[in-house]
C-alpha atoms as a printed R data frame, in Angstrom:
   type eleno elety resid chain resno       x       y       z
1  ATOM     1    CA   UNK     A     1 -14.308 -12.855 -12.591
2  ATOM     2    CA   UNK     A     2 -11.959 -10.037 -11.555
3  ATOM     3    CA   UNK     A     3  -9.766 -10.513 -14.609
4  ATOM     4    CA   UNK     A     4 -12.769  -9.966 -16.880
5  ATOM     5    CA   UNK     A     5 -13.257  -6.598 -15.115
6  ATOM     6    CA   UNK     A     6  -9.614  -5.650 -15.627
7  ATOM     7    CA   UNK     A     7  -8.679  -6.162 -11.967
8  ATOM     8    CA   UNK     A     8  -5.709  -8.123 -10.633
9  ATOM     9    CA   UNK     A     9  -6.242  -9.279  -7.027
10 ATOM    10    CA   UNK     A    10  -2.487  -9.297  -6.507
11 ATOM    11    CA   UNK     A    11  -1.933  -5.638  -7.339
12 ATOM    12    CA   UNK     A    12  -3.169  -4.240  -4.025
13 ATOM    13    CA   UNK     A    13  -6.021  -2.345  -5.643
14 ATOM    14    CA   UNK     A    14  -8.408  -0.604  -3.344
15 ATOM    15    CA   UNK     A    15  -8.230  -0.757   0.433
16 ATOM    16    CA   UNK     A    16  -5.874  -2.940   2.456
17 ATOM    17    CA   UNK     A    17  -6.222  -3.606   6.183
18 ATOM    18    CA   UNK     A    18  -4.013  -5.401   8.744
19 ATOM    19    CA   UNK     A    19  -5.684  -8.792   8.103
20 ATOM    20    CA   UNK     A    20  -4.584  -8.609   4.487
21 ATOM    21    CA   UNK     A    21  -8.088  -8.164   3.083
22 ATOM    22    CA   UNK     A    22  -8.248  -6.216  -0.153
23 ATOM    23    CA   UNK     A    23 -11.300  -4.430  -1.394
24 ATOM    24    CA   UNK     A    24 -11.788  -4.154  -5.130
25 ATOM    25    CA   UNK     A    25 -14.727  -2.075  -6.289
26 ATOM    26    CA   UNK     A    26 -15.947  -1.899  -9.863
27 ATOM    27    CA   UNK     A    27 -19.463  -0.508  -9.841
28 ATOM    28    CA   UNK     A    28 -21.782  -2.225  -9.043
29 ATOM    29    CA   UNK     A    29 -19.522  -5.053  -7.759
30 ATOM    30    CA   UNK     A    30 -17.376  -5.043  -4.621
31 ATOM    31    CA   UNK     A    31 -15.122  -7.983  -3.743
32 ATOM    32    CA   UNK     A    32 -13.165  -8.470  -0.521
33 ATOM    33    CA   UNK     A    33 -10.395 -11.008  -0.883
34 ATOM    34    CA   UNK     A    34  -7.202 -12.164   0.781
35 ATOM    35    CA   UNK     A    35  -4.129 -12.974  -1.304
36 ATOM    36    CA   UNK     A    36  -1.772 -15.622   0.099
37 ATOM    37    CA   UNK     A    37   1.307 -15.384  -2.112
38 ATOM    38    CA   UNK     A    38   3.240 -18.336  -0.761
39 ATOM    39    CA   UNK     A    39   0.264 -20.653  -1.315
40 ATOM    40    CA   UNK     A    40  -0.561 -19.060  -4.683
41 ATOM    41    CA   UNK     A    41  -4.156 -18.619  -3.599
42 ATOM    42    CA   UNK     A    42  -6.788 -15.892  -3.547
43 ATOM    43    CA   UNK     A    43  -9.518 -16.420  -0.969
44 ATOM    44    CA   UNK     A    44 -12.745 -14.525  -1.638
45 ATOM    45    CA   UNK     A    45 -14.208 -13.395   1.677
46 ATOM    46    CA   UNK     A    46 -17.214 -11.381   0.563
47 ATOM    47    CA   UNK     A    47 -18.952 -10.334  -2.647
48 ATOM    48    CA   UNK     A    48 -21.438  -7.458  -2.729
49 ATOM    49    CA   UNK     A    49 -23.558  -6.699  -5.793
50 ATOM    50    CA   UNK     A    50 -25.288  -3.316  -5.694
51 ATOM    51    CA   UNK     A    51 -27.311  -3.749  -8.866
């Protein structure tokens, strides 16, 4: 999903907080995810569609 929007969840795009959550916003979609490099996983925490 993010790749089709030109976003890489591993690039640190958007906002990062101490829990490691990353916010990626591409209007009208906002995705909060957590990247765990050593497990090679991306965990999607929240998806908001403003359309």
